[in-house]
MOPAC internal coordinates of N, CA, C and O (Angstrom, degrees):
PM7 1SCF
backbone

  N    0.0000 0     0.00 0     0.00 0    0    0    0
  C    1.4447 1     0.00 0     0.00 0    1    0    0
  C    1.5274 1   107.77 1     0.00 0    2    1    0
  O    1.2310 1   122.25 1   -78.25 1    3    2    1
  N    1.2999 1   113.30 1   101.75 1    3    2    1
  C    1.4636 1   120.31 1  -171.03 1    5    3    2
  C    1.5230 1   114.14 1   -59.51 1    6    5    3
  O    1.2310 1   120.67 1   129.36 1    7    6    5
  N    1.3078 1   116.33 1   -50.64 1    7    6    5
  C    1.4562 1   119.25 1  -175.48 1    9    7    6
  C    1.5283 1   111.44 1   -67.45 1   10    9    7
  O    1.2310 1   120.28 1   144.28 1   11   10    9
  N    1.3109 1   117.08 1   -35.72 1   11   10    9
  C    1.4618 1   120.58 1   178.45 1   13   11   10
  C    1.5279 1   110.03 1   -59.91 1   14   13   11
  O    1.2310 1   120.34 1   133.53 1   15   14   13
  N    1.3165 1   116.95 1   -46.47 1   15   14   13
  C    1.4582 1   120.24 1   179.93 1   17   15   14
  C    1.5264 1   110.46 1   -63.07 1   18   17   15
  O    1.2310 1   120.28 1   135.91 1   19   18   17
  N    1.3253 1   117.07 1   -44.09 1   19   18   17
  C    1.4688 1   120.28 1   179.29 1   21   19   18
  C    1.5242 1   111.64 1   -60.61 1   22   21   19
  O    1.2310 1   120.36 1   139.04 1   23   22   21
  N    1.3123 1   116.92 1   -40.96 1   23   22   21
  C    1.4635 1   120.27 1   179.62 1   25   23   22
  C    1.5238 1   110.72 1   -67.50 1   26   25   23
  O    1.2310 1   120.41 1   138.55 1   27   26   25
  N    1.3236 1   116.83 1   -41.45 1   27   26   25
  C    1.4609 1   120.38 1   178.64 1   29   27   26
  C    1.5262 1   110.17 1   -60.41 1   30   29   27
  O    1.2310 1   120.53 1   135.83 1   31   30   29
  N    1.3199 1   116.59 1   -44.17 1   31   30   29
  C    1.4578 1   120.14 1   179.36 1   33   31   30
  C    1.5265 1   112.03 1   -67.46 1   34   33   31
  O    1.2310 1   120.71 1   141.79 1   35   34   33
  N    1.3220 1   116.25 1   -38.21 1   35   34   33
  C    1.4654 1   120.80 1   178.48 1   37   35   34
  C    1.5340 1   110.50 1   -60.18 1   38   37   35
  O    1.2310 1   120.73 1   140.34 1   39   38   37
  N    1.3115 1   116.21 1   -39.66 1   39   38   37
  C    1.4647 1   121.42 1   179.62 1   41   39   38
  C    1.5286 1   112.10 1   -84.08 1   42   41   39
  O    1.2310 1   120.60 1  -177.77 1   43   42   41
  N    1.3291 1   116.45 1     2.23 1   43   42   41
  C    1.4695 1   123.09 1   177.94 1   45   43   42
  C    1.5300 1   112.11 1    57.81 1   46   45   43
  O    1.2310 1   121.55 1  -134.11 1   47   46   45
  N    1.3314 1   114.64 1    45.89 1   47   46   45
  C    1.4576 1   121.56 1   178.42 1   49   47   46
  C    1.5237 1   109.19 1  -108.79 1   50   49   47
  O    1.2310 1   120.32 1   -44.57 1   51   50   49
  N    1.3329 1   116.99 1   135.43 1   51   50   49
  C    1.4584 1   119.15 1   173.51 1   53   51   50
  C    1.5324 1   108.60 1   -90.76 1   54   53   51
  O    1.2310 1   120.85 1    -3.90 1   55   54   53
  N    1.3304 1   115.98 1   176.10 1   55   54   53
  C    1.4685 1   119.86 1  -178.23 1   57   55   54
  C    1.5262 1   111.87 1   -57.92 1   58   57   55
  O    1.2310 1   120.37 1   136.81 1   59   58   57
  N    1.3251 1   116.89 1   -43.19 1   59   58   57
  C    1.4607 1   120.47 1  -177.01 1   61   59   58
  C    1.5247 1   111.78 1   -64.62 1   62   61   59
  O    1.2310 1   120.19 1   134.81 1   63   62   61
  N    1.3172 1   117.25 1   -45.19 1   63   62   61
  C    1.4684 1   121.01 1  -179.92 1   65   63   62
  C    1.5303 1   109.75 1   -62.59 1   66   65   63
  O    1.2310 1   120.59 1   136.51 1   67   66   65
  N    1.3170 1   116.48 1   -43.49 1   67   66   65
  C    1.4677 1   120.63 1   179.70 1   69   67   66
  C    1.5264 1   110.34 1   -62.53 1   70   69   67
  O    1.2310 1   120.83 1   135.42 1   71   70   69
  N    1.3242 1   116.02 1   -44.58 1   71   70   69
  C    1.4653 1   120.46 1   178.84 1   73   71   70
  C    1.5244 1   110.66 1   -60.36 1   74   73   71
  O    1.2310 1   120.34 1   136.85 1   75   74   73
  N    1.3202 1   116.96 1   -43.15 1   75   74   73
  C    1.4607 1   120.85 1   178.79 1   77   75   74
  C    1.5267 1   111.25 1   -61.63 1   78   77   75
  O    1.2310 1   120.38 1   139.12 1   79   78   77
  N    1.3163 1   116.89 1   -40.88 1   79   78   77
  C    1.4698 1   120.89 1  -177.93 1   81   79   78
  C    1.5277 1   112.92 1   -65.06 1   82   81   79
  O    1.2310 1   120.19 1   150.17 1   83   82   81
  N    1.3377 1   117.24 1   -29.83 1   83   82   81
  C    1.4683 1   119.59 1  -179.64 1   85   83   82
  C    1.5278 1   112.70 1  -105.34 1   86   85   83
  O    1.2310 1   120.35 1  -178.14 1   87   86   85
  N    1.3457 1   116.94 1     1.86 1   87   86   85
  C    1.4578 1   120.68 1   172.81 1   89   87   86
  C    1.5156 1   116.09 1    77.77 1   90   89   87
  O    1.2310 1   120.32 1  -144.22 1   91   90   89
  N    1.3375 1   116.99 1    35.78 1   91   90   89
  C    1.4623 1   121.27 1   177.53 1   93   91   90
  C    1.5266 1   108.96 1  -132.64 1   94   93   91
  O    1.2310 1   120.79 1    -5.37 1   95   94   93
  N    1.3241 1   116.09 1   174.63 1   95   94   93
  C    1.4645 1   119.92 1   178.40 1   97   95   94
  C    1.5284 1   110.24 1   -78.78 1   98   97   95
  O    1.2310 1   121.19 1   -19.63 1   99   98   97
  N    1.3277 1   115.32 1   160.37 1   99   98   97
  C    1.4589 1   120.21 1   178.11 1  101   99   98
  C    1.5341 1   111.40 1   -61.19 1  102  101   99
  O    1.2310 1   119.35 1   133.96 1  103  102  101
  N    1.3508 1   118.85 1   -46.04 1  103  102  101
  C    1.4684 1   118.24 1   178.43 1  105  103  102
  C    1.5338 1   112.94 1   -60.64 1  106  105  103
  O    1.2310 1   120.41 1   141.73 1  107  106  105
  N    1.3168 1   116.83 1   -38.27 1  107  106  105
  C    1.4695 1   120.80 1   178.32 1  109  107  106
  C    1.5281 1   109.88 1   -61.78 1  110  109  107
  O    1.2310 1   120.36 1   133.42 1  111  110  109
  N    1.3262 1   116.91 1   -46.58 1  111  110  109
  C    1.4641 1   119.74 1   179.11 1  113  111  110
  C    1.5235 1   110.75 1   -63.07 1  114  113  111
  O    1.2310 1   120.04 1   136.15 1  115  114  113
  N    1.3279 1   117.53 1   -43.85 1  115  114  113
  C    1.4578 1   121.51 1   179.71 1  117  115  114
  C    1.5251 1   109.73 1   -56.91 1  118  117  115
  O    1.2310 1   120.16 1   137.28 1  119  118  117
  N    1.3205 1   117.29 1   -42.72 1  119  118  117
  C    1.4653 1   121.46 1   179.78 1  121  119  118
  C    1.5226 1   111.48 1   -63.26 1  122  121  119
  O    1.2310 1   119.87 1   141.67 1  123  122  121
  N    1.3159 1   117.85 1   -38.33 1  123  122  121
  C    1.4700 1   120.86 1   176.77 1  125  123  122
  C    1.5245 1   109.70 1   -63.57 1  126  125  123
  O    1.2310 1   120.73 1   129.32 1  127  126  125
  N    1.3237 1   116.21 1   -50.68 1  127  126  125
  C    1.4679 1   120.04 1  -176.29 1  129  127  126
  C    1.5260 1   111.83 1   -63.83 1  130  129  127
  O    1.2310 1   119.81 1   148.81 1  131  130  129
  N    1.3075 1   117.97 1   -31.19 1  131  130  129
  C    1.4583 1   122.22 1  -178.59 1  133  131  130
  C    1.5251 1   112.87 1   -97.51 1  134  133  131
  O    1.2310 1   120.71 1  -165.03 1  135  134  133
  N    1.3333 1   116.24 1    14.97 1  135  134  133
  C    1.4614 1   123.61 1   174.68 1  137  135  134
  C    1.5290 1   113.15 1    58.79 1  138  137  135
  O    1.2310 1   120.72 1  -147.83 1  139  138  137
  N    1.3401 1   116.23 1    32.17 1  139  138  137
  C    1.4547 1   121.38 1   175.68 1  141  139  138
  C    1.5264 1   111.85 1   -99.39 1  142  141  139
  O    1.2310 1   120.43 1   177.61 1  143  142  141
  N    1.3086 1   116.78 1    -2.39 1  143  142  141
  C    1.4631 1   121.89 1   179.59 1  145  143  142
  C    1.5226 1   107.89 1  -141.06 1  146  145  143
  O    1.2310 1   121.41 1   -39.58 1  147  146  145
  N    1.3156 1   114.91 1   140.42 1  147  146  145
  C    1.4682 1   119.67 1   177.82 1  149  147  146
  C    1.5203 1   110.06 1   -65.70 1  150  149  147
  O    1.2310 1   121.53 1   -37.18 1  151  150  149
  N    1.2963 1   114.69 1   142.82 1  151  150  149
  C    1.4550 1   121.65 1  -179.78 1  153  151  150
  C    1.5217 1   109.43 1   -99.40 1  154  153  151
  O    1.2310 1   120.60 1   -61.31 1  155  154  153
  N    1.3235 1   116.45 1   118.69 1  155  154  153
  C    1.4594 1   119.74 1   176.35 1  157  155  154
  C    1.5272 1   108.81 1   -77.75 1  158  157  155
  O    1.2310 1   121.01 1   -22.34 1  159  158  157
  N    1.3207 1   115.67 1   157.66 1  159  158  157
  C    1.4593 1   119.04 1   178.47 1  161  159  158
  C    1.5242 1   110.19 1   -62.92 1  162  161  159
  O    1.2310 1   120.64 1   140.79 1  163  162  161
  N    1.3160 1   116.39 1   -39.21 1  163  162  161
  C    1.4700 1   120.90 1   179.58 1  165  163  162
  C    1.5331 1   110.60 1   -58.87 1  166  165  163
  O    1.2310 1   120.41 1   135.58 1  167  166  165
  N    1.3272 1   116.82 1   -44.42 1  167  166  165
  C    1.4631 1   120.51 1   179.85 1  169  167  166
  C    1.5296 1   110.37 1   -69.02 1  170  169  167
  O    1.2310 1   119.96 1   142.87 1  171  170  169
  N    1.3208 1   117.67 1   -37.13 1  171  170  169
  C    1.4635 1   120.59 1   177.39 1  173  171  170
  C    1.5277 1   110.59 1   -60.38 1  174  173  171
  O    1.2310 1   120.44 1   140.78 1  175  174  173
  N    1.3098 1   116.77 1   -39.22 1  175  174  173
  C    1.4680 1   121.37 1   178.05 1  177  175  174
  C    1.5257 1   110.26 1   -66.21 1  178  177  175
  O    1.2310 1   120.12 1   135.78 1  179  178  177
  N    1.3326 1   117.39 1   -44.22 1  179  178  177
  C    1.4677 1   120.56 1   179.24 1  181  179  178
  C    1.5270 1   110.86 1   -60.88 1  182  181  179
  O    1.2310 1   120.49 1   136.15 1  183  182  181
  N    1.3193 1   116.68 1   -43.85 1  183  182  181
  C    1.4626 1   120.88 1   179.31 1  185  183  182
  C    1.5244 1   110.44 1   -64.75 1  186  185  183
  O    1.2310 1   120.23 1   135.49 1  187  186  185
  N    1.3194 1   117.16 1   -44.51 1  187  186  185
  C    1.4628 1   121.07 1  -179.95 1  189  187  186
  C    1.5281 1   111.54 1   -60.51 1  190  189  187
  O    1.2310 1   120.14 1   143.45 1  191  190  189
  N    1.3166 1   117.35 1   -36.55 1  191  190  189
  C    1.4699 1   120.91 1   178.88 1  193  191  190
  C    1.5249 1   111.90 1   -62.21 1  194  193  191
  O    1.2310 1   120.30 1   144.50 1  195  194  193
  N    1.3208 1   117.02 1   -35.50 1  195  194  193
  C    1.4684 1   120.47 1   177.81 1  197  195  194
  C    1.5291 1   109.72 1   -57.53 1  198  197  195
  O    1.2310 1   120.54 1   141.86 1  199  198  197
  N    1.3280 1   116.57 1   -38.14 1  199  198  197
  C    1.4586 1   122.12 1  -176.96 1  201  199  198
  C    1.5324 1   113.33 1   -97.57 1  202  201  199
  O    1.2310 1   120.47 1  -172.57 1  203  202  201
  N    1.3240 1   116.71 1     7.43 1  203  202  201
  C    1.4692 1   122.50 1   178.45 1  205  203  202
  C    1.5307 1   111.69 1    55.56 1  206  205  203
  O    1.2310 1   121.44 1  -132.00 1  207  206  205
  N    1.3341 1   114.86 1    48.00 1  207  206  205
  C    1.4581 1   120.59 1  -179.61 1  209  207  206
  C    1.5275 1   109.40 1  -145.02 1  210  209  207
  O    1.2310 1   120.34 1    13.31 1  211  210  209
  N    1.3134 1   116.95 1  -166.69 1  211  210  209
  C    1.4603 1   122.32 1  -179.97 1  213  211  210
  C    1.5279 1   110.29 1  -107.03 1  214  213  211
  O    1.2310 1   120.04 1   -22.95 1  215  214  213
  N    1.3217 1   117.54 1   157.05 1  215  214  213
  C    1.4659 1   119.46 1   175.35 1  217  215  214
  C    1.5323 1   112.79 1   -56.61 1  218  217  215
  O    1.2310 1   120.12 1   140.63 1  219  218  217
  N    1.3238 1   117.37 1   -39.37 1  219  218  217
  C    1.4664 1   120.50 1   179.48 1  221  219  218
  C    1.5190 1   111.81 1   -58.79 1  222  221  219
  O    1.2310 1   120.09 1   140.70 1  223  222  221
  N    1.3073 1   117.43 1   -39.30 1  223  222  221
  C    1.4634 1   121.15 1  -178.80 1  225  223  222
  C    1.5301 1   111.10 1   -61.30 1  226  225  223
  O    1.2310 1   120.47 1   145.78 1  227  226  225
  N    1.3135 1   116.71 1   -34.22 1  227  226  225
  C    1.4626 1   120.66 1  -177.79 1  229  227  226
  C    1.5312 1   112.37 1   -90.32 1  230  229  227
  O    1.2310 1   120.12 1   136.03 1  231  230  229
  N    1.3248 1   117.37 1   -43.97 1  231  230  229
  C    1.4580 1   120.99 1  -166.05 1  233  231  230
  C    1.5237 1   116.10 1  -107.00 1  234  233  231
  O    1.2310 1   119.12 1   165.04 1  235  234  233
  N    1.3178 1   119.29 1   -14.96 1  235  234  233
  C    1.4613 1   121.25 1  -172.22 1  237  235  234
  C    1.5287 1   112.69 1   -58.15 1  238  237  235
  O    1.2310 1   120.00 1   129.42 1  239  238  237
  N    1.3221 1   117.60 1   -50.58 1  239  238  237
  C    1.4701 1   120.32 1  -176.55 1  241  239  238
  C    1.5237 1   111.92 1   -60.89 1  242  241  239
  O    1.2310 1   120.19 1   139.80 1  243  242  241
  N    1.3344 1   117.25 1   -40.20 1  243  242  241
  C    1.4660 1   120.53 1   178.32 1  245  243  242
  C    1.5249 1   111.26 1   -64.45 1  246  245  243
  O    1.2310 1   120.15 1   140.38 1  247  246  245
  N    1.3195 1   117.31 1   -39.62 1  247  246  245
  C    1.4658 1   120.41 1  -179.93 1  249  247  246
  C    1.5258 1   111.24 1   -67.71 1  250  249  247
  O    1.2310 1   120.08 1   138.62 1  251  250  249
  N    1.3109 1   117.46 1   -41.38 1  251  250  249
  C    1.4644 1   121.17 1   178.11 1  253  251  250
  C    1.5216 1   109.94 1   -62.56 1  254  253  251
  O    1.2310 1   120.53 1   136.18 1  255  254  253
  N    1.3299 1   116.59 1   -43.82 1  255  254  253
  C    1.4634 1   121.29 1   179.02 1  257  255  254
  C    1.5146 1   110.70 1   -60.66 1  258  257  255
  O    1.2310 1   120.56 1   137.32 1  259  258  257
  N    1.3371 1   116.54 1   -42.68 1  259  258  257
  C    1.4697 1   121.10 1   179.77 1  261  259  258
  C    1.5370 1   110.76 1   -63.78 1  262  261  259
  O    1.2310 1   120.18 1   138.22 1  263  262  261
  N    1.3131 1   117.26 1   -41.78 1  263  262  261
  C    1.4783 1   121.63 1   179.69 1  265  263  262
  C    1.5201 1   109.80 1   -65.24 1  266  265  263
  O    1.2310 1   119.86 1   137.69 1  267  266  265
  N    1.3145 1   117.87 1   -42.31 1  267  266  265
  C    1.4680 1   121.34 1  -178.41 1  269  267  266
  C    1.5203 1   112.80 1   -67.84 1  270  269  267
  O    1.2310 1   119.55 1   155.22 1  271  270  269
  N    1.3213 1   118.46 1   -24.78 1  271  270  269
  C    1.4572 1   121.64 1   177.70 1  273  271  270
  C    1.5226 1   111.13 1   -71.88 1  274  273  271
  O    1.2310 1   120.79 1   151.55 1  275  274  273
  N    1.3263 1   116.10 1   -28.45 1  275  274  273
  C    1.4770 1   120.20 1  -178.04 1  277  275  274
  C    1.4684 1   108.48 1   -86.26 1  278  277  275
  O    1.2310 1   120.10 1   180.00 1  279  278  277

């Protein structure tokens, strides 16, 4: 998830800090960011709150791109 990674880096957060902020393990968060795990809406909301934005702002473009590839 391109934008998620860019936002995490912009806020100077590592995987562990991000995982702690949303209440999951570091490997679980890494899998979300690297598109190896499905993202639930609940988790998308938790992640968006860290960045004071909406899930659509972070994830919409990636989801559209994924749909268009299929």
